[in-house]
C-alpha positions as MATLAB code, in Angstrom:
seq = 'XXXXXXXXXXXXXXXXXXXXXXXXXXXXXXXXXXXXXXXXXXXXXXXXXXXXXXXXXXXXXXXXXXXXXXXXXXXXXXXXXXXXXXXXXXXXXXXXXXXXXXXXXXXXXXXXXXXXXXXXXXXXXXXXXXXXXXXXXXXXXXXXXXXXXXXXXXXXXXXXXXXXXXXXXXXXXXXXXXXXXXXXXXXXXXXXXXXXXXXXXXXXXXXXXXXXXXXXXXXXXXXXXXXXXXXXXXXXXXXXXXXXXXXXXXXXXXXXXXXXXXXXXXXXXXXXXXXXXXXXXXXXXXXXXXXXXXXXXXXXXXXXXXXXXXXXXXXXXXXXXXXXXXXXXXXXXXXXXXXXXXXXXXXXXXXXXXXXXXXXXXXXXXXXXXXXXXXXXXXXXXXXXXXXXXXXXXXXXXXXXXXXXXXXXXXXXXXXXXXXXXXXXXXXXXXXXXXXXXXXXX';
ca = [
     184.777  203.678  -53.986;
     185.120  206.655  -51.657;
     186.978  206.495  -48.357;
     183.585  206.768  -46.696;
     182.434  203.704  -48.605;
     185.426  201.708  -47.384;
     184.306  202.275  -43.791;
     181.231  200.178  -44.507;
     181.980  196.455  -43.961;
     182.293  194.350  -47.093;
     179.345  192.185  -46.037;
     177.092  195.263  -45.941;
     178.427  196.663  -49.232;
     177.802  193.349  -50.983;
     174.211  193.030  -49.806;
     172.216  192.093  -52.947;
     169.489  194.431  -54.160;
     168.122  192.135  -56.846;
     166.685  188.640  -56.643;
     169.134  187.435  -59.325;
     172.073  188.116  -56.988;
     170.441  186.549  -53.946;
     172.177  183.283  -53.051;
     170.472  180.186  -51.718;
     166.908  179.474  -50.527;
     165.914  177.840  -53.824;
     163.256  175.893  -51.913;
     161.471  179.248  -51.459;
     162.547  181.263  -54.503;
     162.891  178.593  -57.192;
     160.316  178.280  -59.997;
     156.862  177.379  -58.673;
     158.057  177.660  -55.062;
     156.102  179.742  -52.558;
     157.879  183.112  -52.822;
     158.242  182.802  -56.582;
     154.489  182.253  -56.912;
     153.579  185.016  -54.456;
     155.760  187.523  -56.288;
     154.308  186.453  -59.601;
     150.859  187.154  -58.194;
     152.046  190.485  -56.765;
     150.907  189.503  -53.293;
     152.901  189.373  -50.100;
     151.391  188.158  -46.796;
     152.816  188.807  -43.358;
     155.544  186.266  -42.697;
     158.245  185.101  -40.332;
     161.662  184.289  -41.778;
     163.243  181.682  -39.513;
     166.826  180.592  -40.021;
     170.436  180.840  -38.836;
     172.366  184.143  -38.928;
     174.035  185.497  -42.031;
     171.827  183.810  -44.634;
     170.061  186.922  -45.952;
     166.826  187.332  -44.004;
     167.054  191.153  -43.988;
     168.260  191.250  -47.578;
     165.401  189.046  -48.727;
     162.859  191.254  -46.970;
     164.270  194.364  -48.692;
     164.151  192.673  -52.082;
     160.578  191.502  -51.533;
     159.526  195.034  -50.594;
     161.175  196.472  -53.709;
     159.656  193.882  -56.033;
     156.155  194.476  -54.650;
     156.570  198.260  -54.677;
     156.036  198.549  -50.925;
     157.485  201.119  -48.549;
     160.111  199.312  -46.462;
     160.614  200.156  -42.771;
     163.444  198.483  -40.857;
     162.794  197.915  -37.186;
     165.160  196.344  -34.667;
     163.717  194.544  -31.657;
     167.003  195.274  -29.884;
     167.188  199.015  -30.524;
     163.507  200.036  -30.797;
     160.430  199.898  -28.601;
     156.645  200.010  -28.725;
     156.645  203.830  -29.060;
     158.470  203.482  -32.355;
     155.782  201.049  -33.517;
     153.113  203.697  -32.881;
     155.000  206.214  -35.027;
     155.263  203.678  -37.842;
     151.536  202.892  -37.552;
     150.628  206.599  -37.719;
     152.831  207.075  -40.767;
     151.304  204.015  -42.432;
     147.799  205.391  -41.883;
     148.811  208.645  -43.550;
     150.289  206.715  -46.466;
     147.038  204.772  -46.831;
     144.951  207.963  -46.727;
     147.169  209.474  -49.447;
     146.796  206.276  -51.477;
     150.568  205.781  -51.381;
     152.558  202.561  -51.366;
     151.669  200.105  -48.577;
     154.128  199.565  -45.743;
     156.221  196.496  -45.085;
     157.491  196.539  -41.517;
     160.570  194.391  -41.149;
     161.259  193.430  -37.528;
     164.746  192.068  -36.986;
     165.123  189.568  -34.116;
     161.389  189.610  -33.444;
     161.852  186.880  -30.817;
     163.387  189.512  -28.511;
     160.033  191.275  -28.161;
     158.002  190.240  -25.130;
     154.348  189.182  -25.309;
     152.951  192.667  -24.724;
     155.188  194.176  -27.399;
     154.202  191.488  -29.900;
     150.536  192.111  -29.069;
     151.052  195.662  -30.333;
     151.450  194.398  -33.897;
     148.273  192.286  -33.948;
     145.502  194.771  -34.871;
     147.595  196.405  -37.584;
     148.638  193.118  -39.152;
     145.045  191.864  -38.991;
     143.672  195.028  -40.589;
     146.269  194.933  -43.341;
     147.662  198.339  -42.416;
     151.075  196.700  -42.033;
     152.583  193.729  -43.772;
     154.854  192.299  -41.117;
     158.047  190.451  -41.986;
     159.777  189.207  -38.866;
     163.239  187.690  -38.815;
     164.310  185.254  -36.129;
     167.050  182.758  -35.424;
     164.861  181.079  -32.790;
     161.973  178.673  -33.222;
     158.866  180.877  -33.676;
     156.713  178.251  -31.950;
     158.474  179.077  -28.687;
     159.211  182.779  -29.105;
     156.309  184.295  -31.061;
     152.842  184.554  -29.496;
     150.208  182.242  -30.977;
     147.843  184.982  -32.300;
     150.671  186.631  -34.228;
     152.024  183.272  -35.354;
     148.625  182.322  -36.784;
     148.537  185.512  -38.858;
     151.975  184.972  -40.402;
     153.339  182.529  -42.918;
     156.407  180.841  -41.417;
     159.203  180.369  -43.954;
     162.188  178.278  -42.903;
     165.468  179.494  -44.403;
     168.479  177.210  -44.617;
     172.183  177.776  -44.052;
     173.909  178.510  -47.337;
     175.473  175.535  -49.080;
     179.043  175.490  -50.389;
     178.022  176.366  -53.947;
     176.126  179.464  -52.810;
     178.971  180.513  -50.510;
     181.514  180.109  -53.318;
     179.407  182.366  -55.565;
     179.203  185.013  -52.835;
     182.992  185.027  -52.395;
     183.582  185.121  -56.142;
     181.132  187.998  -56.555;
     182.845  189.988  -53.785;
     186.280  189.459  -55.369;
     185.090  190.547  -58.816;
     182.830  193.481  -57.932;
     184.743  196.695  -58.683;
     182.035  199.008  -57.348;
     181.231  197.641  -53.909;
     183.550  194.659  -53.545;
     187.261  193.947  -53.787;
     187.494  193.943  -57.588;
     189.882  196.880  -57.812;
     192.488  195.054  -55.708;
     193.046  192.380  -58.391;
     192.935  189.636  -55.796;
     192.926  185.927  -56.476;
     192.114  183.140  -54.049;
     193.324  179.564  -54.023;
     190.745  176.778  -53.958;
     192.080  175.625  -50.559;
     191.701  179.125  -49.107;
     188.180  179.502  -50.492;
     187.178  176.124  -49.046;
     188.605  177.123  -45.673;
     186.655  180.408  -45.601;
     183.496  178.537  -46.565;
     184.023  175.812  -43.963;
     184.751  178.270  -41.172;
     181.662  180.335  -42.052;
     179.388  177.291  -41.710;
     176.686  178.627  -44.025;
     176.934  182.232  -42.739;
     177.608  184.611  -45.656;
     178.322  187.550  -43.345;
     181.025  185.578  -41.551;
     182.586  184.485  -44.855;
     182.698  188.035  -46.209;
     184.093  189.434  -42.951;
     186.914  186.888  -43.030;
     187.475  187.520  -46.740;
     187.848  191.242  -46.037;
     190.441  190.521  -43.341;
     192.258  188.145  -45.691;
     192.334  190.813  -48.391;
     193.808  193.321  -45.927;
     196.475  190.793  -44.857;
     197.296  190.122  -48.497;
     197.655  193.821  -49.254;
     199.843  194.486  -46.201;
     202.230  191.618  -46.916;
     205.635  191.979  -48.568;
     206.093  191.341  -52.292;
     203.716  191.728  -55.199;
     201.569  188.689  -54.483;
     197.838  189.241  -54.651;
     196.917  185.652  -53.904;
     194.888  184.753  -50.846;
     196.325  181.345  -50.025;
     195.412  178.869  -47.294;
     197.917  180.361  -44.828;
     196.371  183.828  -45.185;
     192.848  182.402  -44.922;
     193.784  180.570  -41.727;
     195.302  183.747  -40.306;
     192.168  185.709  -41.195;
     189.914  183.151  -39.514;
     192.345  182.647  -36.614;
     191.892  178.924  -37.009;
     194.092  176.316  -38.618;
     192.629  174.144  -41.356;
     192.290  170.430  -40.769;
     191.719  168.109  -43.691;
     187.967  167.782  -43.541;
     184.972  168.089  -45.822;
     181.554  168.235  -44.196;
     179.918  166.501  -47.146;
     182.815  164.470  -48.491;
     184.716  161.304  -47.695;
     186.609  162.678  -44.699;
     183.339  163.647  -43.018;
     182.065  160.085  -43.273;
     185.446  158.636  -42.307;
     185.547  160.611  -39.067;
     181.941  160.063  -38.017;
     182.419  156.363  -38.748;
     185.550  156.331  -36.600;
     183.665  158.014  -33.750;
     180.710  155.647  -34.018;
     182.833  152.501  -34.120;
     185.060  153.654  -31.257;
     181.930  154.185  -29.161;
     180.515  150.796  -30.137;
     183.820  149.124  -29.224;
     183.744  150.810  -25.781;
     186.969  152.779  -26.327;
     186.674  156.143  -24.510;
     190.084  157.379  -25.691;
     189.464  156.741  -29.373;
     185.928  158.097  -29.079;
     187.101  161.307  -27.444;
     189.879  161.762  -30.019;
     187.513  161.536  -33.007;
     184.966  163.785  -31.324;
     187.515  166.549  -30.742;
     189.004  166.001  -34.193;
     185.621  166.686  -35.809;
     184.863  169.709  -33.639;
     188.307  171.206  -34.213;
     187.917  170.759  -37.966;
     184.739  172.822  -37.936;
     181.975  170.222  -37.813;
     178.641  171.478  -36.500;
     178.516  170.380  -32.828;
     174.757  169.921  -33.092;
     175.281  167.425  -35.909;
     177.651  165.480  -33.642;
     175.103  165.704  -30.819;
     172.426  164.216  -33.075;
     174.714  161.320  -33.949;
     175.412  160.681  -30.275;
     171.663  160.635  -29.546;
     171.189  158.089  -32.326;
     174.041  155.986  -30.917;
     172.511  156.015  -27.440;
     169.309  154.574  -28.852;
     170.739  152.205  -31.460;
     173.820  150.759  -29.760;
     173.071  151.086  -26.043;
     169.294  150.947  -25.884;
     167.875  149.301  -22.776;
     171.269  148.094  -21.592;
     171.464  151.592  -20.085;
     168.124  153.418  -20.536;
     169.600  156.569  -18.975;
     171.981  157.006  -21.922;
     169.309  158.379  -24.265;
     168.152  160.987  -21.748;
     171.732  162.034  -21.048;
     172.377  162.362  -24.782;
     169.378  164.640  -25.233;
     170.436  166.687  -22.190;
     173.959  167.062  -23.566;
     172.578  168.430  -26.828;
     170.391  170.890  -24.913;
     173.384  171.908  -22.786;
     175.384  172.697  -25.903;
     172.409  174.601  -27.338;
     172.323  176.766  -24.192;
     176.062  177.323  -23.758;
     177.325  177.211  -27.341;
     181.022  176.872  -28.122;
     183.448  176.357  -26.572;
     181.814  175.707  -23.165;
     179.073  173.480  -24.508;
     181.545  171.177  -26.242;
     182.586  169.821  -22.854;
     179.071  168.425  -22.396;
     179.507  166.524  -25.672;
     182.878  165.230  -24.479;
     181.350  164.095  -21.175;
     178.555  162.334  -23.038;
     181.010  160.661  -25.422;
     182.979  159.120  -22.557;
     179.738  157.998  -20.880;
     178.460  156.326  -24.048;
     181.794  154.637  -24.698;
     181.856  153.120  -21.213;
     178.165  152.151  -21.059;
     176.974  148.543  -21.613;
     175.937  147.958  -25.234;
     172.865  146.372  -26.786;
     171.227  146.682  -30.186;
     168.329  144.407  -29.216;
     165.682  147.125  -29.578;
     167.188  148.249  -32.892;
     167.147  144.645  -34.146;
     163.583  144.079  -32.928;
     162.415  147.292  -34.599;
     163.880  146.219  -37.938;
     162.368  142.749  -37.595;
     158.908  144.235  -37.014;
     159.315  146.581  -40.009;
     160.210  143.604  -42.183;
     157.251  141.644  -40.769;
     154.807  144.430  -41.565;
     156.236  144.806  -45.066;
     155.770  141.068  -45.642;
     152.324  140.606  -44.048;
     150.628  143.967  -44.636;
     147.764  145.353  -42.552;
     146.784  142.396  -40.416;
     143.574  142.941  -38.383;
     143.716  143.884  -34.720;
     142.438  141.000  -32.532;
     138.860  141.777  -31.541;
     139.412  141.428  -27.804;
     141.874  144.351  -27.745;
     139.881  146.610  -30.058;
     138.173  149.729  -28.737;
     134.381  149.510  -28.528;
     132.951  153.027  -28.086;
     129.650  152.301  -29.897;
     126.842  149.766  -29.459;
     127.394  148.347  -32.943;
     131.064  147.695  -32.203;
     130.136  145.846  -29.026;
     127.595  143.752  -30.928;
     130.331  142.882  -33.438;
     132.487  141.558  -30.615;
     134.902  144.447  -30.221;
     136.554  144.237  -26.805;
     134.808  140.937  -25.949;
     136.884  138.764  -23.658;
     139.424  141.480  -22.884;
     141.187  140.900  -19.558;
     142.127  143.948  -17.500;
     145.666  143.351  -16.254;
     145.230  145.304  -13.009;
     142.493  142.903  -11.941;
     144.813  139.897  -12.124;
     147.544  138.655   -9.758;
     150.943  140.104  -10.673;
     149.078  142.350  -13.196;
     149.598  139.598  -15.791;
     147.047  138.225  -18.275;
     147.259  135.371  -20.737;
     145.938  136.938  -23.940;
     147.331  137.574  -27.422;
     148.249  141.076  -28.549;
     149.604  140.248  -32.001;
     147.433  139.485  -35.030;
     146.396  135.813  -35.125;
     148.739  135.117  -38.052;
     151.710  136.140  -35.894;
     150.779  134.126  -32.796;
     153.820  133.307  -30.663;
     156.248  135.622  -32.487;
     158.995  137.235  -30.389;
     160.962  140.156  -31.779;
     162.662  141.666  -28.753;
     165.462  139.466  -27.431;
     167.156  141.312  -24.541;
     170.815  140.658  -23.855;
     172.543  139.822  -20.587;
     174.290  143.218  -20.514;
     173.538  146.109  -18.179;
     169.934  146.929  -17.327;
     168.772  144.712  -20.175;
     169.757  141.707  -18.067;
     167.143  142.892  -15.552;
     164.559  143.173  -18.322;
     165.415  139.697  -19.606;
     165.080  138.186  -16.134;
     161.765  139.981  -15.602;
     160.306  138.727  -18.881;
     161.401  135.176  -18.151;
     159.799  135.285  -14.681;
     156.565  136.685  -16.108;
     156.427  133.908  -18.683;
     156.953  131.277  -16.000;
     154.147  132.787  -13.892;
     151.797  132.778  -16.875;
     152.743  129.202  -17.686;
     151.922  128.067  -14.122;
     148.672  130.028  -14.073;
     147.703  128.554  -17.437;
     148.257  125.067  -16.058;
     145.904  125.945  -13.184;
     143.227  127.037  -15.614;
     143.865  130.775  -15.766;
     141.209  132.596  -17.900;
     142.222  133.028  -21.519;
];
């Protein structure tokens, strides 16, 4: 490799040019999957590639263009504007008139274009002059205008798994032309796992850290050419904690967090939260678990907990690390110190079991909808009592199928706000009982 070639980052040098070297996304590229079938049919529609950074969106677009024989044009929503689009359109028209290869316009970070700029693509995508491939890390539903969205196939790309990341690192270490093969480097399994964990599914991040690790290895004293865990940690500027996102330690730690929360221990809860975050766990995964806890273990004992959990996740999504992690810490302490109840969770499971056992029981006729004359003649809605017309807005009528008459699934506790709910239900039942004794309509 020339000195000029060494100036190009390893991640760029190792960008695959063939589908065989492309790692991951088997749900799109595997046999009989959508891209596999489209390529086999030599047809490529306009599409949006949605997924996290560093997973190969640009690389995939280049490969697709090469395999379909199209002319590939790279376009950055950050660096280019609508004037550049006009030049590309004019060039594409000339190519069509000359009967040359069609144009694939790849728009990186398409979500950064405003509505007017996105509108500029519409007529050319609709006419087929351009095949648009947009790449975005943001949800297209929120960031791409509806007319353009309807003309594009949305493909969701996933973060690279550990197997794919390991292959990428191995390929970079062995490639003598574009990679690090000429340096005769080896890497310990612990170091490779650390690079993979720190990259969190981002191949670019893994290769950048690998390149730094290789430089540290070469600059060290002695003849060693081994990238060990210490060098990997130095390259990533982060110490490794014993943790495996998909292994036993992952489940041990999330279990410890969940049980500390359930046992109302803010100190233990906070410790396990920070332990997971420090070890490299995805904060959004932790946020999802906290949302589930707020619903499952707190429920109506503190109805505000679920909303706060969702807000904490959104706060992290806006701020990112490290600032957003404080919102997760605040939420963790709140959940640990909130009153607990699994009454809704228990009731939900009881109803699921009931439905599994009894099947599709008919809806009582008096609470059925009766939009047609025939339905009314069949008794749909007959005898229905409108609650707002009754004292206390209470009516004495069944809402469960007849076979389940009198069943009660939700049993609120005496803890937190659920005590208020329990008291309210008991008072309502007493009112209905008195009214029934007086001859209340049924």
